[in-house]
C-alpha positions as CSV (number, residue, x, y, z in Angstrom):
1,X,122.6,-112.1,-99.3
2,X,118.8,-110.6,-99.5
3,X,117.5,-114.2,-99.7
4,X,117.1,-116.8,-97.5
5,X,116.4,-120.3,-97.4
6,X,113.3,-121.9,-95.7
7,X,112.8,-125.6,-96.8
8,X,114.8,-128.1,-98.2
9,X,112.8,-131.3,-99.6
10,X,114.8,-134.2,-101.8
11,X,113.4,-135.0,-104.7
12,X,114.7,-138.6,-105.2
13,X,114.4,-140.1,-108.5
14,X,113.0,-143.8,-108.1
15,X,112.4,-146.9,-110.6
16,X,109.3,-147.7,-109.4
17,X,107.2,-144.3,-107.4
18,X,104.8,-147.2,-106.0
19,X,107.3,-149.6,-104.7
20,X,109.0,-147.0,-102.9
21,X,106.1,-144.6,-101.6
22,X,105.1,-148.5,-100.0
23,X,108.4,-149.1,-98.8
24,X,108.5,-145.1,-97.2
25,X,104.9,-145.6,-96.0
26,X,104.8,-149.5,-95.0
27,X,108.4,-150.1,-93.4
28,X,109.4,-146.7,-92.3
29,X,105.9,-145.1,-91.0
30,X,105.6,-142.1,-93.5
31,X,102.1,-141.4,-95.2
32,X,101.8,-140.7,-98.8
33,X,100.4,-137.0,-99.2
34,X,99.6,-136.9,-102.7
35,X,100.4,-138.8,-105.9
36,X,100.6,-137.7,-109.5
37,X,98.0,-139.5,-110.9
38,X,96.1,-140.7,-108.5
39,X,96.3,-144.1,-109.0
40,X,99.3,-146.7,-110.5
41,X,101.3,-146.3,-112.1
42,X,103.0,-143.4,-110.1
43,X,104.1,-140.7,-111.3
44,X,105.1,-138.8,-108.6
45,X,105.0,-139.0,-105.0
46,X,105.0,-136.9,-101.6
47,X,105.8,-138.5,-98.2
48,X,105.7,-137.4,-95.4
49,X,106.8,-138.5,-90.8
50,X,106.7,-135.3,-88.5
51,X,109.0,-132.1,-90.3
52,X,110.4,-134.6,-93.0
53,X,109.2,-134.9,-97.1
54,X,110.4,-136.5,-99.3
55,X,109.8,-136.2,-103.1
56,X,109.8,-139.5,-104.4
57,X,110.0,-138.5,-108.8
58,X,110.0,-141.8,-111.5
59,X,113.2,-141.7,-113.9
60,X,110.9,-141.2,-117.1
61,X,109.2,-137.7,-115.8
62,X,112.5,-137.0,-114.1
63,X,114.2,-136.8,-117.4
64,X,112.0,-134.9,-119.3
65,X,112.0,-132.5,-116.2
66,X,115.5,-132.2,-115.8
67,X,117.0,-133.7,-118.9
68,X,120.5,-133.7,-116.5
69,X,119.5,-136.8,-115.1
70,X,119.5,-138.6,-118.5
71,X,122.3,-141.3,-117.8
72,X,123.0,-141.1,-114.4
73,X,122.7,-143.8,-111.6
74,X,119.9,-143.8,-109.5
75,X,120.7,-143.9,-105.6
76,X,124.4,-142.9,-106.4
77,X,126.0,-141.3,-103.1
78,X,123.4,-139.0,-101.5
79,X,122.2,-139.8,-97.8
80,X,119.4,-138.6,-96.0
81,X,120.2,-137.6,-92.5
82,X,117.0,-138.1,-90.8
83,X,117.0,-137.6,-86.6
84,X,114.9,-139.7,-84.7
85,X,113.8,-139.8,-81.1
86,X,114.3,-143.5,-79.6
87,X,116.6,-144.8,-82.2
88,X,117.5,-147.8,-80.6
89,X,113.4,-148.4,-81.0
90,X,113.7,-147.5,-84.9
91,X,116.9,-149.8,-85.1
92,X,115.1,-152.5,-83.5
93,X,112.1,-152.4,-85.3
94,X,113.9,-151.9,-88.4
95,X,117.0,-154.1,-88.3
96,X,115.4,-157.4,-89.7
97,X,113.1,-155.5,-92.7
98,X,116.2,-152.9,-94.2
99,X,119.1,-153.6,-95.1
100,X,121.0,-152.2,-92.6
101,X,125.0,-150.5,-94.3
102,X,126.4,-149.3,-91.5
103,X,125.8,-150.5,-87.9
104,X,124.4,-149.4,-84.6
105,X,126.7,-147.5,-83.3
106,X,127.7,-144.6,-80.9
107,X,129.8,-142.1,-83.0
108,X,132.9,-139.8,-81.2
109,X,130.8,-136.9,-82.4
110,X,127.9,-137.6,-80.0
111,X,125.4,-139.4,-82.0
112,X,124.2,-142.5,-82.2
113,X,123.9,-143.9,-86.0
114,X,123.0,-146.7,-88.3
115,X,121.9,-146.5,-91.7
116,X,120.1,-149.0,-94.6
117,X,119.5,-148.4,-98.0
118,X,115.5,-147.9,-99.6
119,X,114.6,-149.5,-103.0
120,X,116.6,-147.9,-105.0
121,X,120.3,-148.0,-103.2
122,X,119.1,-144.5,-101.4
123,X,121.4,-144.6,-98.3
124,X,119.4,-143.4,-95.2
125,X,120.8,-142.4,-91.9
126,X,118.8,-142.6,-88.5
127,X,120.8,-140.5,-85.8
128,X,119.9,-139.4,-82.4
129,X,122.6,-137.1,-79.8
130,X,123.5,-139.2,-77.3
131,X,125.0,-138.1,-74.3
């Protein structure tokens, strides 16, 4: 192969960019790096924390850009698997705020994980390698 891949940024199609950006900012501690336009209603936003970056794209603008999205359900089966430091603290701070869909537990493959839903039904898994 003569090319290499350098970065992956999930581009989530959402029903309300402002609501999703607020969730990622206020609940998960991300920073909103950019919105288009600069004031609501937003068509697009970029949220980041550390080296994690997520694009939030309105269903309307995404469908016009990518016609293949027309008629597809939002949320679907995509999961965001995010490694964290101090997962027990992350779980304690989020468990009463988010809809936990996979309990906090150590997995057989050496990770401690839990998963929860974002406002559009995307599953976010927080995980930490544990001995």
